[in-house]
Each structure stands twice: as structure tokens, then as C-alpha cells.
C-alpha positions in Angstrom: -5.0 -47.2 -6.9 -8.1 -48.4 -7.7 -11.5 -47.6 -5.7 -11.4 -49.9 -3.0 -7.7 -49.1 -2.8 -8.7 -45.3 -1.8 -11.4 -46.1 0.3 -8.8 -47.9 2.3 -6.1 -45.2 2.0 -8.7 -42.4 2.5 -9.8 -44.1 5.7 -6.5 -44.2 6.8 -5.5 -40.3 6.1 -8.8 -39.3 7.9 -7.7 -41.2 10.8 -4.2 -39.9 10.7 -5.7 -36.4 10.1 -7.9 -36.8 13.2 -4.8 -38.1 15.2 -3.0 -34.9 14.2 -5.4 -32.8 15.4 -6.1 -34.4 19.0 -2.1 -34.0 19.5 -1.6 -30.8 17.9 -1.4 -29.0 21.3 1.7 -31.5 22.3 3.9 -30.6 19.4 6.2 -27.8 19.0 4.9 -24.7 17.3 7.9 -24.5 14.8 9.7 -27.2 12.8 12.3 -28.6 14.9 15.1 -29.2 11.8 17.9 -27.5 10.2 18.0 -26.8 6.4 18.5 -29.1 4.0 16.9 -32.3 6.4 14.5 -33.0 3.5 16.8 -32.6 0.6 19.3 -35.0 2.4 16.5 -37.4 3.3 14.7 -38.1 -0.1 16.5 -39.5 -3.1 17.9 -37.9 -6.0 15.3 -38.6 -8.3 11.7 -40.1 -9.0 11.3 -43.7 -8.4 11.7 -45.8 -11.6 9.0 -48.2 -10.3 5.4 -47.5 -8.4 5.5 -48.0 -4.7 3.2 -49.4 -2.2 0.9 -46.2 -1.2 1.2 -47.5 2.5 4.8 -46.5 2.4 4.3 -43.3 0.6 1.6 -42.2 3.5 4.2 -43.5 6.1 6.7 -41.0 4.6 4.4 -38.0 5.4 4.2 -38.9 9.0 8.1 -39.8 8.9 9.7 -37.5 6.6 7.1 -34.3 6.3 5.0 -33.5 9.4 8.3 -33.1 11.4 9.1 -30.1 9.0 5.8 -28.5 9.4 5.5 -25.3 11.3 2.0 -25.7 12.5 0.0 -22.3 12.0 -3.2 -24.0 13.6 -1.6 -24.9 16.7 -3.0 -23.0 19.8 0.6 -21.4 20.5 1.1 -19.8 17.1 0.7 -15.8 17.3 2.9 -15.3 14.2 2.2 -13.4 10.9 -1.6 -13.7 10.6 -3.8 -16.5 11.6 -4.3 -18.8 8.3 -7.7 -20.5 9.0 -8.3 -24.7 8.9 -11.8 -25.9 9.9 -12.6 -29.4 9.3 -15.7 -28.0 7.0 -12.9 -26.2 4.4 -10.8 -29.5 4.5 -13.6 -31.4 3.5 -15.0 -28.8 1.1 -11.3 -29.3 -0.6 -11.3 -33.3 -0.7 -15.1 -32.8 -2.6 -13.6 -30.1 -5.0 -10.7 -32.2 -5.9 -13.1 -35.3 -6.2 -14.3 -33.5 -9.4 -11.1 -31.8 -10.5 -11.9 -29.4 -13.4 -10.1 -25.9 -14.0 -13.5 -24.0 -14.0 -12.3 -21.4 -16.7 -15.9 -20.7 -17.9 -19.3 -21.4 -17.1 -19.7 -24.5 -19.9 -16.5 -26.0 -18.2 -19.2 -26.9 -14.8 -21.7 -24.5 -14.5 -22.1 -25.4 -10.7 -18.4 -24.0 -10.0 -19.4 -21.0 -11.5 -22.7 -20.2 -9.9 -21.6 -21.6 -6.5 -18.8 -19.1 -6.4 -21.4 -16.0 -7.6 -23.6 -17.4 -4.4 -21.4 -17.4 -1.8 -19.9 -14.2 -2.7 -22.8 -12.8 -2.8 -23.5 -14.3 0.5 -20.4 -12.8 1.9 -21.0 -9.3 0.5 -24.1 -9.6 2.8 -22.5 -10.8 5.8 -19.8 -7.9 5.9 -22.4 -5.3 5.0 -20.9 -4.2 1.3 -23.5 -2.6 -1.0 -25.4 -3.7 -3.3 -23.2 -2.5 -6.0 -21.0 -5.3 -4.9 -23.4 -8.2 -5.5 -22.9 -10.5 -8.9 -27.0 -10.1 -8.4 -26.6 -6.7 -9.4 -25.1 -7.2 -13.1 -22.6 -4.5 -12.8 -20.1 -5.5 -9.9 -19.6 -8.5 -8.4 -17.1 -10.6 -6.6 -14.4 -13.1 -7.4 -12.5 -15.6 -5.5 -8.6 -14.9 -6.0 -5.8 -17.1 -4.6 -4.4 -14.4 -2.4 -4.7 -10.6 -2.1 -1.2 -10.0 -3.5 -2.5 -11.9 -6.6 -6.0 -9.6 -6.6 -3.6 -6.3 -6.1 -2.0 -7.1 -9.8 -5.6 -7.9 -10.8 -6.8 -4.6 -9.6 -4.0 -3.0 -10.7 -3.7 -4.4 -14.6 -7.9 -3.3 -14.5 -7.0 0.1 -12.9 -4.1 0.8 -15.7 -6.4 -0.3 -18.5 -9.3 1.8 -17.2 -6.5 5.0 -17.0 -5.2 4.3 -20.6 -8.5 4.3 -22.1 -9.3 7.7 -20.3 -5.7 9.2 -21.4 -4.6 7.4 -24.6 -1.5 9.6 -24.7 0.0 8.3 -21.4 3.4 6.9 -21.4 3.4 3.6 -19.4 6.4 5.0 -17.5 4.8 7.5 -15.7 2.1 5.5 -14.4 2.4 5.3 -10.6 0.7 3.0 -8.0 0.4 4.6 -4.6 0.8 3.0 -1.2 1.8 3.9 2.3 4.7 3.2 4.2 2.7 0.8 6.3 1.1 -1.0 3.2 1.4 -4.4 2.8 4.6 -5.9 0.4 1.5 -6.7 -2.2 1.9 -3.0 -3.5 5.9 -2.8 -4.3 4.9 -7.0 -6.0 2.4 -5.3 -8.2 4.7 -2.9 -9.2 7.6 -5.3 -9.6 5.3 -7.5 -11.8 4.2 -4.6 -14.0 7.0 -2.8 -14.4 5.4 0.5 -12.7 6.7 3.2 -10.0 5.4 2.7 -6.8 5.3 5.8 -4.5 4.9 4.6 -0.8 3.3 7.6 1.2 4.7 8.5 4.5 2.1 7.9 7.7 3.0 9.4 11.4 2.7 8.0 14.9 -0.1 10.9 15.9 -2.3 9.6 13.2 -1.9 5.8 14.4 -0.1 5.2 11.4 -2.7 5.9 8.9 -2.6 7.8 6.1 -4.5 11.2 5.9 -6.3 12.9 2.9 -4.4 15.7 2.8 -1.0 13.2 2.5 -2.6 12.3 -0.3 -3.8 15.4 -1.9 -0.5 16.9 -1.7 1.4 13.9 -3.6 -1.3 13.8 -6.5 -0.5 17.7 -6.9 3.1 17.0 -6.7 3.2 14.0 -8.9 1.0 15.5 -11.6 3.0 18.6 -11.8 6.2 16.6 -12.4 4.6 14.8 -15.5 4.0 11.4 -13.4 0.3 9.8 -13.4 -0.9 8.0 -10.5 -3.7 5.7 -11.5 -4.6 3.5 -8.5 -4.3 4.1 -4.8 -4.1 1.2 -2.1 -5.5 2.0 1.2 -5.8 -0.5 4.2 -8.0 -1.6 6.7 -5.5 -3.6 9.0 -2.0 -2.9 8.3 0.5 -6.3 8.9 2.3 -4.5 11.0 0.1 -2.7 13.2 -3.3 -3.4 12.1 -3.6 0.7 11.3 -7.0 1.7 9.6 -6.4 4.3 6.9 -8.6 7.4 7.1 -10.5 6.4 3.8 -13.2 9.1 3.8 -10.5 11.4 3.7 -8.9 9.8 1.2 -12.0 9.2 -0.6 -12.9 13.1 -0.9 -9.7 13.6 -2.4 -10.1 11.5 -4.9 -13.1 12.6 -6.3 -11.5 15.2 -7.9 -9.3 12.6 -9.6 -12.0 10.2 -11.0 -9.4 8.2 -12.9 -7.5 6.9 -9.6 -8.7 3.4 -8.8 -9.3 3.4 -4.9 -8.8 -0.2 -4.1 -9.2 -1.1 -0.2 -7.1 -4.1 1.1 -8.4 -5.5 4.1 -7.0 -9.0 3.9 -6.6 -9.7 7.7 -9.2 -7.3 9.1 -11.7 -7.0 6.6 -13.4 -10.6 8.3 -14.4 -8.4 11.2 -17.3 -6.6 9.2 -19.2 -9.6 9.8 -19.8 -8.0 13.7 -21.8 -4.9 13.4 -20.2 -3.7 16.5 -17.0 -3.1 14.2 -18.2 -2.0 11.2 -18.0 1.5 12.2 -14.1 1.4 13.1 -13.4 -0.5 10.0 -15.0 2.3 7.4 -17.9 0.2 6.0 -19.5 3.5 5.1 -16.5 4.7 3.3 -16.0 1.4 1.6 -19.2 1.2 0.2 -19.3 5.1 -0.8 -16.1 5.4 -2.3 -13.9 2.1 -3.2 -13.8 0.9 -6.7 -12.7 -2.7 -5.1 -12.4 -4.2 -1.6 -10.9 -7.5 -0.5 -10.5 -9.8 2.4 -9.3 -13.1 2.8 -11.2 -15.9 4.0 -8.1 -18.2 5.0 -6.6 -15.7 7.1 -9.0 -15.5 10.0 -12.3 -16.3 8.0 -12.3 -19.9 8.7 -11.9 -21.1 5.2 -8.8 -23.1 4.2 -5.8 -21.7 2.4 -6.2 -20.1 -0.1 -9.2 -18.2 -0.3 -9.2 -14.3 -0.8 -12.4 -12.6 -1.7 -12.2 -9.6 -4.3 -15.2 -7.4 -5.0 -15.4 -4.6 -7.6 -17.7 -1.7 -8.1 -17.9 -2.4 -11.9 -17.1 -5.8 -13.5 -16.3 -4.4 -16.8 -13.5 -2.8 -15.8 -12.2 -6.4 -14.9 -13.1 -7.7 -18.2 -12.4 -5.0 -20.4 -8.8 -5.5 -19.3 -8.4 -9.2 -18.9 -11.1 -10.8 -21.7 -9.0 -12.8 -23.9 -11.5 -15.4 -25.5 -10.3 -17.4 -28.5 -12.5 -19.6 -30.4 -12.2 -22.6 -28.4 -13.1 -20.6 -25.3 -16.4 -19.4 -26.7 -19.9 -20.7 -26.0 -23.8 -19.6 -26.8 -23.9 -18.9 -23.2 -21.2 -16.5 -23.0 -21.5 -14.7 -26.3 -25.3 -14.4 -25.1 -24.5 -12.6 -22.2 -26.0 -14.7 -20.2 -23.0 -16.2 -17.4 -20.1 -14.8 -16.0 -17.0 -16.8 -17.3 -14.6 -16.3 -14.3 -11.2 -16.8 -16.5 -11.8 -12.8 -17.3 -12.0 -11.8 -13.7 -8.3 -13.0 -12.7 -4.7 -13.6 -14.3 -4.9 -17.4 -15.2 -6.9 -19.4 -17.4 -7.9 -22.1 -15.0 -9.0 -22.1 -11.5 -9.7 -24.0 -8.6 -13.2 -24.7 -7.1 -12.4 -22.6 -4.1 -15.9 -21.9 -3.6 -17.0 -25.3 -2.4 -15.2 -24.8 1.1 -16.3 -21.3 1.6 -20.1 -22.7 1.2 -19.3 -25.6 3.4 -18.0 -23.3 6.2 -20.7 -20.6 5.6 -23.3 -23.1 5.7 -22.0 -25.1 8.9 -20.9 -22.0 10.9 -23.4 -19.8 9.9 -23.4 -16.2 10.5 -23.8 -16.2 14.1 -21.0 -18.7 14.2 -18.8 -16.4 12.2 -19.6 -13.6 14.5 -18.7 -15.8 17.5 -15.1 -16.8 16.0 -14.2 -13.3 15.2 -15.6 -11.4 18.7 -13.9 -14.7 20.5 -10.2 -13.6 18.6 -11.2 -10.0 19.9 -11.4 -10.7 23.7 -8.7 -12.9 23.8 -6.7 -10.0 22.4 -8.2 -7.6 24.7 -7.1 -9.5 27.4 -3.2 -10.2 26.2 -3.1 -6.4 25.7 -4.4 -6.0 29.6 -1.6 -8.1 30.7 0.9 -6.0 28.6 -0.3 -2.8 30.3 -0.1 -4.3 34.0 3.7 -5.2 33.3 6.2 -2.4 34.0 8.7 -4.1 31.6 6.6 -4.2 28.7 4.6 -1.5 26.7 1.7 -1.3 23.9 3.5 0.6 20.9 0.5 0.9 18.8 -3.0 0.8 19.9 -4.6 -2.9 20.2 -6.5 -3.3 17.0 -9.2 -6.5 16.6 -6.9 -9.7 17.4 -3.6 -7.8 16.9 -1.4 -6.2 19.8 1.9 -4.7 19.0 4.0 -4.7 21.9 8.0 -4.7 23.0 10.3 -4.7 26.0 11.1 -1.4 27.9 14.7 -2.2 28.8 15.6 -1.1 32.5 17.1 1.9 33.8 20.7 1.9 33.5 21.1 -1.4 31.2 20.6 0.5 27.8 23.5 2.2 25.8 22.9 5.9 26.9 24.6 7.1 23.5 21.8 5.4 21.4 18.7 4.2 23.8 16.6 3.6 20.4 19.1 1.3 19.1 19.7 -0.5 22.3 16.1 -1.0 22.8 15.6 -2.1 19.1 18.5 -4.8 19.3 16.8 -6.4 22.6 13.6 -6.6 21.1 14.8 -8.3 18.0 16.8 -10.7 19.8 14.0 -11.5 21.9 11.9 -12.2 19.0 14.7 -14.5 17.6 14.9 -16.5 21.0 11.2 -17.1 21.2 10.9 -18.3 17.7 14.0 -20.6 17.8 14.9 -22.0 21.1 12.0 -24.4 22.0 9.3 -24.1 19.5 6.6 -23.5 22.4 5.3 -20.3 20.7 5.9 -18.3 17.4 5.5 -14.7 17.6 7.0 -12.2 14.6 8.8 -8.9 15.2 8.1 -5.9 13.1 9.6 -2.3 12.5 7.3 0.6 12.5 8.6 4.0 11.9 11.9 2.6 13.4 10.7 1.0 16.2 11.2 -2.8 16.4 8.2 -4.2 18.2 6.8 -8.1 18.8 3.4 -8.7 17.3 0.7 -10.9 18.8 -1.8 -11.8 16.2 -4.7 -14.1 17.8 -7.4 -15.7 15.6 -6.3 -19.5 15.7 -9.6 -21.5 15.8 -8.4 -23.2 18.4 -7.0 -20.8 20.6 -8.2 -20.6 24.2 -7.9 -18.0 27.3 -4.8 -20.7 28.6 -2.8 -20.3 25.3 -2.7 -16.6 25.8 -1.5 -16.5 29.2 0.7 -19.2 28.7 2.2 -17.5 25.8 2.5 -14.4 28.2 4.7 -16.2 30.7 6.9 -17.8 28.2 7.3 -13.8 26.9 8.5 -12.6 30.2 10.4 -15.7 31.4 12.3 -15.3 27.5 13.3 -11.1 28.1 14.5 -12.2 31.4 16.6 -14.7 30.3 17.7 -12.2 27.3 18.3 -9.8 29.9 20.5 -12.1 32.2 22.7 -13.2 29.2 23.3 -9.9 28.1 24.0 -9.0 31.8 27.1 -11.5 31.8 28.6 -10.8 28.7 
């Protein structure tokens, strides 16, 4: 493909992308295909001779789009939102046009320095303390692929810091602390690093947030049996319920255990720190006072296309001491003189994408106030949805709504449940309702979860194109599906 052919294909691609978004609301949310549909449609081997690009682009429309579940659809309420703005999309396009692995400053100075700038902009946007700024020269921020990979990076750094303090420690005795509501990223980090993970219990009466006393007792118990807890992963906005751990209490406990790294995962909820009215409930002061590291995902609720996960650390040397591998062919006079940041030493891989460009495009285009308006809109729409649930005699909120997340379930009518096991009957019904909603007609997608044995549904709002009408339509569909499920069971 030459430049002019690329120009023509590019015009067509932009036109088709625009057409896709103008017709998005008319499409089913969930891909209406069966397993293996694409495996059967495509040849078993790559073509021997190159094909005309127009045919390739047409096959994207014909074969790929039907198999896409549309996360930007205004009736998508599952898991958590995945951001996709035109500014972010253009940022990805421009960054691809100057493709390079950006592993060091000299590889492309603009890539490194723009990342330093946008991470400092973002830290200020979220109210993080000056010690988290790249400009401080002590702490700093880096863009990871995901919060899950960021936690692995943190655990590697925490392990290295702990082993320096206790060189006689045995790796098999190290323990990662999470809670029973922590995202699976904690368990994944343990699997990758071959380390034990202990999930601390949380209770309904504490809104499923871990208490400092729970952490203190666990530390005492593990240390007494020869274990060595070295990192605690707290959460601001858990996946299942949006729970916010008691960061202050945990921070006070960990003062007596300075070798335990304190990481705060706010992958979904963290971007709401941009709004001053949410900073107290999201424990900003505790994050700034106690946390060794903090992470949030722009690519969930933060208007930047996947992938763009922000990680800040209080002490950058904790990362570079653990991850710095600089063979002769990667050395530069700027690095040796300590004049620059080489981000390859802040994450697991060597090469990395130029992600900061799309963050820069989004923050400049929306501005601080535009970013805040987006967050506030999601919160307001969720408050409206929660009010609909509260007004219904057939449904109930399982947890207190948090920001743009509501967790709810159907209450079975009297006499319809199995008297021998009300909990099981209610759980089975809500699980079946979630399946019906996601598979029946593709009009809406929500997901279920289980919180301390209670199966419930999650309504996660935050996609850029969601309006009040979509929330109300979703509520109508949820109620109708519940009636249909109840009717189907009554006729068995």
C-alpha cells in the first residue's frame, strides 16, 4: 500500500467508523453469533498472495463487526465501562503513525516527556500529593497496560524492597494480602510470582470494606506462624459492589509494619477523584498520607481508549531498583547522567506503546471541567436508577450505590421460593435473570456477581453515550425479563 492508497483507505475507514457510531444504538449490545462462527468462516492458512485491501476492509464489516459485543453501546451496563472517545481514537491513530517502542528517553524523547507531563497533569486532576509527581524527582507516575499488570509491577517492587530489608527471608514465606472483595488481580499476581495470597474477610455491616483491626489481627497471626506479609492491596471501588476499604484504619495499622507496601487499587472509581465533592468519600487524604502506590484506569470511566492504566508511586527508586536491567546496548549518556526517565524500568516489558498521546488529546479536548461533567453525569444517572429500584416492591438494593454502580436483586414473591432454602431459591432466580438479560435478545447487557453468598445484578453506568432514556429503558427490560422468568418457572 502506497501513500495515496493509504489516504483512500483511511478516508473510507473514518467514514465507516463514523457510520458505526451513528448506528450504534440500533445494533444489539451482545454479539449474536455462536461459538466458532469466525473459525469456520476464515481459511485455515494465510493467503499465499496479497489481497486487495478493499476486500479486506469489507471483511471487517462482514465478518468481524457481527462478532463484536459493543462496549460503547448506550445499553451496555456490564462489568465496568470501557472508554472510547474520538479524541482517544485519534490519539491511537497518530501514535501508530510514529510507531516506536519508547523504552528509553533517547528512543523518542517526546514519548517519555509527554508521559511525564500527562501523569503529573492527571495527579493534579485527581488531587494526589506532590510526592506522587514526576516533577518531584522522588515519586512519579507511569502508564501501564492494565491495573492487573500494574499490581504485578507493584508486587515485584514490594518484594524487592522487603528482601533488601530482610535478606534472610525465604520467598516461600512471603504473603500478598487482599480481601475477599479485591479484584482477581491480587490472585493473578500471586500466581505469576509464585507467592501465597491471603484474602481477608469483609462483612456486610462494614459495607464489605476491610477494617484496620482485621488487618492487624492477620499480621499478628501470620508473623507468629513465620509468614512474611509484604504487600497489602486495598481497594477504592471494588468490582462486585464498589466497596471502599477503610484506608485510614489500615494505614494506621501499617505504620507499625513499614516493610509492608501499601497499594491502593482504584481501577474503576479513581477517576471520580477529579470531582472535589467525591474526594472525601474516596479517601483521598488517606491515599496521600499512607499509600506507597495508587492506580486508576483512564480506560474504564476516564474517557481514554483502552489501554491506559495510570500508576503512581511514592518512591520511584523502589520500582527501578527492582526492574532496572540496562545492558550496554540500552545505555545512553542521558540515562547514565541521571538526566532522564527511562520508563522501561517502571514496568515489566522492554518496549511500550506511546499511550500518553491519547491521554493528552483527551485531557486537552475535554479540559478539567469537561472531564468532571462526564463523571457527574454517570453518578446522576446511577442515582436515578437506584431511585427506580427503591420504588419497586419486587426489587431491592443489595449494597449502598457507589458513584455510578448499583447492585440489586429480585425479591421473590411470598410463596414462590423453596421454603427449605430461601437463599438458594433467590440466588438461582437472580442468576437465571442475569442469563436471560444477556442472552435473550441483545437489547441490554448487565452482569451478575456474588457478595458473601448473595447473587445479585450489577448496573454499571459510565459509557460516554448513555442518557437517562437508556437507563429507563434498561429498567423496563429488567422488570419485563423478571416477569418472564417468574412466568416460565410457574408453568414448569
